[in-house]
DSSP file (Angstrom, degrees, kcal/mol; ACC not computed):
  #  RESIDUE AA STRUCTURE BP1 BP2  ACC     N-H-->O    O-->H-N    N-H-->O    O-->H-N    TCO  KAPPA ALPHA  PHI   PSI    X-CA   Y-CA   Z-CA
    1    1 A M              0   0    0      0, 0.0     2,-0.0     0, 0.0     5,-0.0   0.000 360.0 360.0 360.0 135.3   27.5   -8.4    1.5
    2    2 A S     >  -     0   0    0      1,-0.1     4,-2.0     4,-0.0     5,-0.1  -0.301 360.0-116.3 -72.6 159.0   29.5  -10.1    4.3
    3    3 A S  H  > S+     0   0    0      1,-0.2     4,-2.1     2,-0.2     5,-0.1   0.839 117.2  56.7 -65.0 -30.8   27.7  -12.0    7.1
    4    4 A Q  H  > S+     0   0    0      2,-0.2     4,-1.3     1,-0.2    -1,-0.2   0.908 106.4  49.1 -66.3 -40.1   29.0   -9.4    9.6
    5    5 A A  H  > S+     0   0    0      1,-0.2     4,-0.8     2,-0.2    -2,-0.2   0.888 109.6  52.8 -65.2 -38.9   27.4   -6.6    7.6
    6    6 A K  H >< S+     0   0    0     -4,-2.0     3,-0.8     1,-0.2    -1,-0.2   0.921 108.0  49.5 -62.7 -43.6   24.1   -8.6    7.5
    7    7 A T  H 3< S+     0   0    0     -4,-2.1    -1,-0.2     1,-0.2    -2,-0.2   0.760 106.8  56.3 -70.2 -23.4   24.1   -9.1   11.3
    8    8 A S  H 3< S+     0   0    0     -4,-1.3     2,-0.3    -3,-0.2    -1,-0.2   0.662  86.8  96.3 -82.4 -14.7   24.7   -5.4   11.9
    9    9 A M  S << S-     0   0    0     -4,-0.8     2,-0.1    -3,-0.8    -3,-0.0  -0.561  85.9-110.2 -75.0 136.6   21.7   -4.4    9.8
   10   10 A A        -     0   0    0     -2,-0.3    25,-0.2     1,-0.1     2,-0.2  -0.419  29.5-120.6 -67.3 137.8   18.6   -3.7   11.9
   11   11 A K        -     0   0    0     23,-0.2    25,-3.2    -2,-0.1     2,-0.5  -0.523  24.5-134.2 -75.0 147.5   15.8   -6.3   11.6
   12   12 A R  E     -a   36   0A   0     23,-0.2    44,-3.4    -2,-0.2    45,-1.1  -0.915  21.0-172.1-110.6 127.2   12.5   -4.9   10.3
   13   13 A I  E     -ab  37  57A   0     23,-2.5    25,-2.3    -2,-0.5     2,-0.6  -0.962  13.6-154.0-120.5 133.4    9.3   -5.9   12.0
   14   14 A L  E     -ab  38  58A   0     43,-2.6    45,-3.0    -2,-0.4     2,-0.5  -0.940  19.0-164.1-103.2 122.6    5.8   -5.1   10.8
   15   15 A S  E     -ab  39  59A   0     23,-3.2    25,-2.8    -2,-0.6     2,-0.6  -0.916  10.6-159.8-113.2 130.9    3.4   -5.0   13.8
   16   16 A V  E     +ab  40  60A   0     43,-3.1    45,-2.7    -2,-0.5     2,-0.3  -0.949  25.1 172.4-109.1 122.2   -0.4   -5.2   13.5
   17   17 A A        -     0   0    0     23,-2.4    46,-0.1    -2,-0.6    43,-0.0  -0.830  36.8-159.2-130.4 163.6   -2.1   -3.9   16.6
   18   18 A L  S    S+     0   0    0     44,-0.3    -1,-0.1    -2,-0.3    45,-0.1   0.718  83.9  52.7-106.5 -37.9   -5.5   -3.0   17.9
   19   19 A H     >  -     0   0    0      1,-0.1     4,-2.5     2,-0.0    -1,-0.2  -0.906  66.9-152.4-110.9 118.9   -4.6   -0.8   20.9
   20   20 A P  H  > S+     0   0    0      0, 0.0     4,-2.3     0, 0.0     5,-0.2   0.859  95.5  52.0 -57.6 -39.1   -2.3    2.2   20.3
   21   21 A T  H  > S+     0   0    0      2,-0.2     4,-2.1     1,-0.2     5,-0.2   0.941 112.8  44.1 -65.7 -46.0   -1.0    2.3   23.8
   22   22 A L  H  > S+     0   0    0      1,-0.2     4,-2.6     2,-0.2    -1,-0.2   0.891 112.4  54.3 -62.8 -39.7   -0.1   -1.4   23.8
   23   23 A A  H  X S+     0   0    0     -4,-2.5     4,-2.4     1,-0.2    -2,-0.2   0.898 108.1  48.8 -62.2 -40.9    1.4   -1.0   20.3
   24   24 A E  H  X S+     0   0    0     -4,-2.3     4,-2.1     2,-0.2    -1,-0.2   0.913 111.5  49.1 -67.3 -42.0    3.7    1.9   21.5
   25   25 A T  H  X S+     0   0    0     -4,-2.1     4,-1.8     1,-0.2    -2,-0.2   0.929 112.9  47.4 -61.3 -45.3    4.9   -0.2   24.5
   26   26 A R  H  X S+     0   0    0     -4,-2.6     4,-2.4     1,-0.2    -2,-0.2   0.884 108.9  54.8 -64.5 -38.7    5.6   -3.1   22.2
   27   27 A S  H  X S+     0   0    0     -4,-2.4     4,-2.7     1,-0.2    -1,-0.2   0.898 106.1  51.9 -61.4 -40.9    7.4   -0.8   19.7
   28   28 A L  H  X S+     0   0    0     -4,-2.1     4,-1.7     2,-0.2    -1,-0.2   0.905 109.9  49.6 -62.2 -41.3    9.7    0.4   22.5
   29   29 A L  H  X S+     0   0    0     -4,-1.8     4,-0.6     2,-0.2    -2,-0.2   0.929 112.4  47.2 -61.7 -45.2   10.5   -3.2   23.4
   30   30 A I  H ><>S+     0   0    0     -4,-2.4     5,-1.5     1,-0.2     3,-1.2   0.911 110.9  50.8 -65.0 -42.7   11.3   -4.1   19.8
   31   31 A R  H ><5S+     0   0    0     -4,-2.7     3,-1.9     1,-0.3    -1,-0.2   0.824  99.5  65.5 -65.0 -30.0   13.4   -1.0   19.4
   32   32 A S  H 3<5S+     0   0    0     -4,-1.7    -1,-0.3     1,-0.3    -2,-0.2   0.725  97.4  56.8 -65.1 -18.7   15.4   -1.9   22.5
   33   33 A L  T <<5S-     0   0    0     -3,-1.2    -1,-0.3    -4,-0.6    -2,-0.2   0.477 124.2-106.0 -86.4  -3.7   16.6   -5.0   20.6
   34   34 A G  T < 5S+     0   0    0     -3,-1.9     2,-0.2     1,-0.3    -3,-0.2   0.621  79.8 130.1  87.2  13.9   18.0   -2.7   17.9
   35   35 A S      < -     0   0    0     -5,-1.5     2,-0.3   -25,-0.2    -1,-0.3  -0.665  56.9-124.4 -99.8 156.3   15.2   -3.6   15.5
   36   36 A D  E     -a   12   0A   0    -25,-3.2   -23,-2.5    -2,-0.2     2,-0.4  -0.764  28.1-166.9 -93.7 144.9   13.0   -1.3   13.4
   37   37 A V  E     -a   13   0A   0     -2,-0.3     2,-0.4   -25,-0.2   -23,-0.2  -0.998  14.6-168.1-137.2 137.9    9.2   -1.5   13.8
   38   38 A K  E     -a   14   0A   0    -25,-2.3   -23,-3.2    -2,-0.4     2,-0.4  -0.994  16.1-154.0-119.7 128.7    6.3   -0.2   11.8
   39   39 A T  E     -a   15   0A   0     -2,-0.4     2,-0.3   -25,-0.2   -23,-0.2  -0.879  13.1-179.2-107.9 134.4    2.9   -0.4   13.4
   40   40 A V  E     -a   16   0A   0    -25,-2.8   -23,-2.4    -2,-0.4     3,-0.1  -0.879  17.8-159.2-125.7 161.1   -0.3   -0.6   11.4
   41   41 A Y        +     0   0    0     -2,-0.3     2,-0.3   -25,-0.2   -25,-0.1   0.406  68.7  19.9-123.6  -0.4   -3.9   -0.8   12.7
   42   42 A N  S  > S-     0   0    0      1,-0.1     4,-2.2    30,-0.0     5,-0.1  -0.965  82.9 -92.7-159.5 174.0   -5.9   -2.1    9.7
   43   43 A L  H  > S+     0   0    0     -2,-0.3     4,-2.8     1,-0.2     5,-0.2   0.853 119.6  55.2 -64.4 -36.3   -5.7   -4.0    6.4
   44   44 A T  H  > S+     0   0    0      2,-0.2     4,-2.2     1,-0.2    -1,-0.2   0.939 110.8  44.6 -63.0 -46.2   -5.4   -0.8    4.3
   45   45 A E  H  > S+     0   0    0      2,-0.2     4,-2.5     1,-0.2    -2,-0.2   0.876 112.7  53.2 -64.8 -37.1   -2.4    0.3    6.4
   46   46 A L  H  X S+     0   0    0     -4,-2.2     4,-1.7     2,-0.2    -2,-0.2   0.943 108.9  48.4 -61.2 -48.3   -0.9   -3.2    6.2
   47   47 A H  H  X S+     0   0    0     -4,-2.8     4,-0.8     1,-0.2     3,-0.2   0.920 113.3  47.2 -59.0 -45.8   -1.2   -3.3    2.4
   48   48 A E  H >< S+     0   0    0     -4,-2.2     3,-0.7     1,-0.2    -1,-0.2   0.890 109.5  54.0 -64.3 -39.7    0.4    0.2    2.1
   49   49 A A  H 3< S+     0   0    0     -4,-2.5    -1,-0.2     1,-0.2    -2,-0.2   0.805 106.6  52.9 -65.4 -29.1    3.2   -0.8    4.5
   50   50 A C  H >< S+     0   0    0     -4,-1.7     3,-1.2    -3,-0.2     2,-0.7   0.682  81.7 105.8 -80.7 -17.9    4.0   -3.9    2.4
   51   51 A Q  T << S-     0   0    0     -4,-0.8     3,-0.1    -3,-0.7    28,-0.0  -0.509 104.4 -15.2 -70.8 110.2    4.4   -1.9   -0.9
   52   52 A G  T 3  S+     0   0    0     -2,-0.7     2,-0.4     1,-0.2    -1,-0.3   0.589 115.3 105.9  77.1  11.1    8.1   -1.7   -1.7
   53   53 A H    <   -     0   0    0     -3,-1.2     2,-0.4    -4,-0.1    -1,-0.2  -0.949  54.4-150.8-125.7 145.2    9.2   -2.8    1.8
   54   54 A N        -     0   0    0     -2,-0.4     2,-0.3    -3,-0.1    26,-0.1  -0.889  13.6-166.0-111.0 145.4   10.7   -6.0    3.1
   55   55 A Y        -     0   0    0     -2,-0.4   -42,-0.2     1,-0.1     3,-0.1  -0.904  24.0-149.1-128.1 156.4   10.2   -7.2    6.7
   56   56 A D  S    S+     0   0    0    -44,-3.4     2,-0.3    -2,-0.3   -43,-0.2   0.589  85.2   9.5 -95.7 -15.7   11.9   -9.9    8.8
   57   57 A L  E     -b   13   0A   0    -45,-1.1   -43,-2.6    26,-0.1     2,-0.5  -0.962  57.5-143.6-163.8 142.1    8.8  -10.7   10.8
   58   58 A L  E     -bc  14  85A   0     26,-2.2    28,-3.4    -2,-0.3     2,-0.6  -0.964  19.9-161.8-106.1 127.4    5.1   -9.9   11.0
   59   59 A L  E     -bc  15  86A   0    -45,-3.0   -43,-3.1    -2,-0.5     2,-0.6  -0.952   1.8-165.0-111.8 118.7    3.8   -9.6   14.6
   60   60 A I  E     -bc  16  87A   0     26,-2.8    28,-3.0    -2,-0.6   -43,-0.2  -0.921  19.6-138.5-106.6 118.3    0.0   -9.9   15.0
   61   61 A S    >   -     0   0    0    -45,-2.7     3,-0.7    -2,-0.6   -44,-0.0  -0.203  18.1 -99.9 -76.2 161.5   -1.1   -8.6   18.4
   62   62 A Q  T 3  S+     0   0    0      1,-0.2   -44,-0.3    27,-0.1    27,-0.1  -0.274  99.0  51.0 -71.0 165.4   -3.6  -10.1   20.7
   63   63 A G  T 3  S+     0   0    0      1,-0.3     2,-0.3   -45,-0.1    -1,-0.2   0.248  77.6 119.7  89.3 -12.2   -7.2   -8.7   20.9
   64   64 A I  S <  S-     0   0    0     -3,-0.7    -1,-0.3   -48,-0.1     5,-0.1  -0.693  72.6-104.9 -85.7 137.6   -7.7   -8.9   17.1
   65   65 A S     >  -     0   0    0     -2,-0.3     4,-2.7     1,-0.1     5,-0.2  -0.167  24.0-116.3 -60.6 154.8  -10.6  -11.2   16.1
   66   66 A I  H  > S+     0   0    0      1,-0.2     4,-2.4     2,-0.2     5,-0.2   0.930 116.4  52.0 -56.2 -47.9   -9.8  -14.6   14.6
   67   67 A K  H  > S+     0   0    0      1,-0.2     4,-1.9     2,-0.2    -1,-0.2   0.903 111.9  45.9 -57.6 -43.3  -11.4  -13.6   11.3
   68   68 A E  H  > S+     0   0    0      2,-0.2     4,-2.8     1,-0.2    -1,-0.2   0.888 109.6  54.2 -69.7 -39.0   -9.3  -10.4   11.1
   69   69 A K  H  X S+     0   0    0     -4,-2.7     4,-2.7     1,-0.2     5,-0.2   0.914 108.8  49.6 -59.7 -42.1   -6.1  -12.2   12.1
   70   70 A V  H  X S+     0   0    0     -4,-2.4     4,-2.4     1,-0.2    -1,-0.2   0.918 112.2  47.3 -63.1 -43.5   -6.7  -14.7    9.2
   71   71 A R  H  X S+     0   0    0     -4,-1.9     4,-2.5    -5,-0.2    -2,-0.2   0.900 112.3  50.1 -64.9 -40.8   -7.3  -11.8    6.8
   72   72 A I  H  X S+     0   0    0     -4,-2.8     4,-2.7     2,-0.2     5,-0.2   0.942 112.1  46.9 -62.3 -48.9   -4.1  -10.0    8.0
   73   73 A A  H  X S+     0   0    0     -4,-2.7     4,-2.7     1,-0.2     5,-0.2   0.910 113.4  48.7 -61.8 -42.6   -2.0  -13.1    7.7
   74   74 A A  H  X S+     0   0    0     -4,-2.4     4,-1.8    -5,-0.2    -1,-0.2   0.927 112.8  47.2 -64.2 -45.0   -3.3  -13.8    4.2
   75   75 A E  H  X S+     0   0    0     -4,-2.5     4,-1.5     2,-0.2    -2,-0.2   0.918 114.1  47.9 -62.5 -43.9   -2.8  -10.2    3.0
   76   76 A F  H  X S+     0   0    0     -4,-2.7     4,-3.4     1,-0.2     3,-0.4   0.939 110.7  49.8 -63.9 -46.9    0.7  -10.2    4.4
   77   77 A R  H  < S+     0   0    0     -4,-2.7    -1,-0.2     1,-0.2    -2,-0.2   0.831 108.5  54.6 -63.6 -31.1    1.7  -13.5    2.9
   78   78 A E  H  < S+     0   0    0     -4,-1.8     3,-0.3    -5,-0.2    -1,-0.2   0.865 120.6  30.9 -67.4 -35.4    0.4  -12.3   -0.5
   79   79 A N  H  < S+     0   0    0     -4,-1.5    -2,-0.2    -3,-0.4    -1,-0.2   0.735 132.0  30.2 -95.8 -26.3    2.6   -9.2   -0.3
   80   80 A C  S >< S-     0   0    0     -4,-3.4     3,-1.8    -5,-0.2    -1,-0.2  -0.441  79.4-172.3-133.5  57.7    5.6  -10.5    1.7
   81   81 A A  T 3   +     0   0    0     -3,-0.3    -3,-0.1     1,-0.2    -4,-0.1  -0.205  69.5  24.8 -56.2 139.7    5.9  -14.2    0.9
   82   82 A G  T 3  S+     0   0    0      1,-0.3    -1,-0.2    -5,-0.0    -5,-0.1   0.314  87.6 122.7  90.5  -8.2    8.4  -16.1    2.9
   83   83 A T    <   -     0   0    0     -3,-1.8    -1,-0.3    -7,-0.1   -26,-0.1  -0.754  62.8-120.4 -88.8 129.6    8.4  -13.8    5.9
   84   84 A P        -     0   0    0      0, 0.0   -26,-2.2     0, 0.0     2,-0.4  -0.234  18.9-137.2 -70.4 158.4    7.5  -15.5    9.2
   85   85 A V  E     -c   58   0A   0    -28,-0.2    15,-2.4    12,-0.2     2,-0.5  -0.947   8.5-161.1-117.8 134.0    4.5  -14.6   11.3
   86   86 A L  E     -cd  59 100A   0    -28,-3.4   -26,-2.8    -2,-0.4     2,-0.5  -0.972  11.4-160.1-112.6 117.0    4.4  -14.3   15.1
   87   87 A E  E     -cd  60 101A   0     13,-2.5    15,-2.5    -2,-0.5     2,-0.5  -0.860   2.3-158.3 -98.2 126.4    1.0  -14.4   16.6
   88   88 A I  E     - d   0 102A   0    -28,-3.0     2,-0.3    -2,-0.5    15,-0.2  -0.908  21.7-177.8-100.0 129.4    0.5  -13.0   20.1
   89   89 A F  E     - d   0 103A   0     13,-2.5    15,-3.1    -2,-0.5    16,-0.3  -0.881  31.8-151.4-131.1 159.1   -2.6  -14.5   21.7
   90   90 A D  S    S+     0   0    0     -2,-0.3    15,-0.2     2,-0.3    -1,-0.1   0.877  92.9   1.6 -92.3 -48.6   -4.6  -14.2   25.0
   91   91 A I  S    S-     0   0    0      1,-0.4    -2,-0.1    13,-0.1    12,-0.0   0.829 129.7 -15.5-109.8 -57.2   -6.2  -17.6   25.4
   92   92 A S  S    S-     0   0    0     11,-0.0    -1,-0.4     0, 0.0    -2,-0.3  -0.988  77.5 -86.5-149.8 154.3   -5.2  -19.9   22.6
   93   93 A P        -     0   0    0      0, 0.0     8,-0.0     0, 0.0    -4,-0.0  -0.283  28.8-170.3 -63.0 145.2   -3.6  -19.4   19.1
   94   94 A D        +     0   0    0      1,-0.2   -24,-0.0   -29,-0.0    -5,-0.0   0.574  69.7  69.1-108.7 -16.6   -5.9  -18.6   16.2
   95   95 A L    >   -     0   0    0      1,-0.2     3,-1.7     2,-0.0    -1,-0.2  -0.834  54.7-176.1-111.3  96.0   -3.5  -19.0   13.3
   96   96 A P  T 3  S+     0   0    0      0, 0.0    -1,-0.2     0, 0.0    -2,-0.0   0.762  85.7  52.7 -62.8 -23.2   -2.4  -22.6   12.8
   97   97 A D  T 3  S+     0   0    0      3,-0.0     2,-0.3     2,-0.0   -12,-0.2   0.384  77.8 118.6 -95.7   6.0    0.0  -21.6   10.1
   98   98 A A    <   -     0   0    0     -3,-1.7   -12,-0.1     1,-0.2     3,-0.0  -0.549  61.2-143.8 -69.2 132.2    1.8  -18.9   12.1
   99   99 A E  S    S+     0   0    0    -14,-0.3     2,-0.3    -2,-0.3   -13,-0.2   0.826  83.1  29.6 -67.3 -30.8    5.5  -19.9   12.4
  100  100 A F  E     -d   86   0A   0    -15,-2.4   -13,-2.5     2,-0.0     2,-0.3  -0.967  66.0-168.0-132.8 147.4    5.7  -18.5   15.9
  101  101 A K  E     -d   87   0A   0     -2,-0.3     2,-0.4   -15,-0.2   -13,-0.2  -0.983   2.0-172.0-134.2 144.9    3.2  -18.2   18.7
  102  102 A F  E     -d   88   0A   0    -15,-2.5   -13,-2.5    -2,-0.3     2,-0.6  -0.985  20.7-136.7-141.9 127.9    3.4  -16.2   22.0
  103  103 A H  E >   -d   89   0A   0     -2,-0.4     3,-2.3   -15,-0.2     4,-0.3  -0.743  15.5-144.2 -83.4 119.4    1.0  -16.2   24.9
  104  104 A A  G >  S+     0   0    0    -15,-3.1     3,-1.7    -2,-0.6    -1,-0.1   0.779  94.8  69.5 -56.3 -30.1    0.6  -12.6   26.1
  105  105 A A  G 3  S+     0   0    0    -16,-0.3    -1,-0.3     1,-0.3   -15,-0.1   0.683  81.7  75.1 -65.2 -16.6    0.4  -13.7   29.7
  106  106 A E  G <  S-     0   0    0     -3,-2.3     4,-0.5     1,-0.1    -1,-0.3   0.726 100.9-134.5 -69.4 -20.0    4.1  -14.6   29.6
  107  107 A G    <>  -     0   0    0     -3,-1.7     4,-1.7    -4,-0.3    -1,-0.1  -0.054  23.3 -63.3  92.8 169.3    4.9  -10.9   29.8
  108  108 A P  H  > S+     0   0    0      0, 0.0     4,-2.6     0, 0.0     5,-0.2   0.834 125.5  56.5 -65.3 -36.1    7.2   -8.5   28.0
  109  109 A E  H  > S+     0   0    0      1,-0.2     4,-2.1     2,-0.2    -2,-0.1   0.916 109.2  47.1 -63.2 -41.5   10.5  -10.1   29.2
  110  110 A A  H  > S+     0   0    0     -4,-0.5     4,-2.4     2,-0.2    -1,-0.2   0.866 110.7  52.8 -67.5 -35.5    9.5  -13.4   27.6
  111  111 A L  H  X S+     0   0    0     -4,-1.7     4,-2.9     2,-0.2    -2,-0.2   0.930 108.6  49.8 -64.2 -44.7    8.4  -11.6   24.4
  112  112 A V  H  X S+     0   0    0     -4,-2.6     4,-2.4     1,-0.2    -2,-0.2   0.920 110.9  50.1 -58.8 -44.0   11.8   -9.9   24.2
  113  113 A S  H  X S+     0   0    0     -4,-2.1     4,-1.9     2,-0.2    -1,-0.2   0.919 112.1  46.8 -61.1 -44.5   13.5  -13.3   24.7
  114  114 A Q  H  X S+     0   0    0     -4,-2.4     4,-2.7     1,-0.2    -2,-0.2   0.911 111.3  51.6 -66.0 -41.2   11.4  -14.9   22.0
  115  115 A L  H  X S+     0   0    0     -4,-2.9     4,-2.8     1,-0.2    -1,-0.2   0.901 107.2  53.3 -62.5 -40.5   12.0  -12.0   19.6
  116  116 A K  H  < S+     0   0    0     -4,-2.4     4,-0.5    -5,-0.2    -1,-0.2   0.925 111.5  46.5 -58.6 -44.0   15.8  -12.3   20.1
  117  117 A T  H >< S+     0   0    0     -4,-1.9     3,-0.8     1,-0.2    -2,-0.2   0.925 114.9  45.9 -63.5 -46.3   15.6  -16.0   19.2
  118  118 A I  H 3< S+     0   0    0     -4,-2.7    -2,-0.2     1,-0.2    -1,-0.2   0.901 114.2  47.5 -64.6 -41.8   13.4  -15.4   16.2
  119  119 A L  T 3<        0   0    0     -4,-2.8    -1,-0.2     1,-0.2    -2,-0.2   0.393 360.0 360.0 -87.8   3.4   15.5  -12.5   14.8
  120  120 A K    <         0   0    0     -3,-0.8    -1,-0.2    -4,-0.5    -2,-0.1   0.534 360.0 360.0 -54.7 360.0   19.0  -14.1   15.2
């Protein structure tokens, strides 16, 4: 496949969220970049989403407990090894091994900018 064909393919993001309204808003932002997004709300849905699918990024939303974020990241890495993780946090990052971190207070425009950089 040529590099031009690769760049025209939509990037796939798996998003783990706690709040459906926030998840829908974030999905709209991600889609505005030309990327595909699948949102899940628990470990069972995460596991099912990883079966037979490849992703370019895992996005773990803010508001999820530290313990749950760790479990989500571990489950994802077991099923989708090599795919980077972006942790969105409210106060401070909880996942020291997340490749990318984003402070939610920076706002949606800054998130879009960071996603563009990550997904290049």
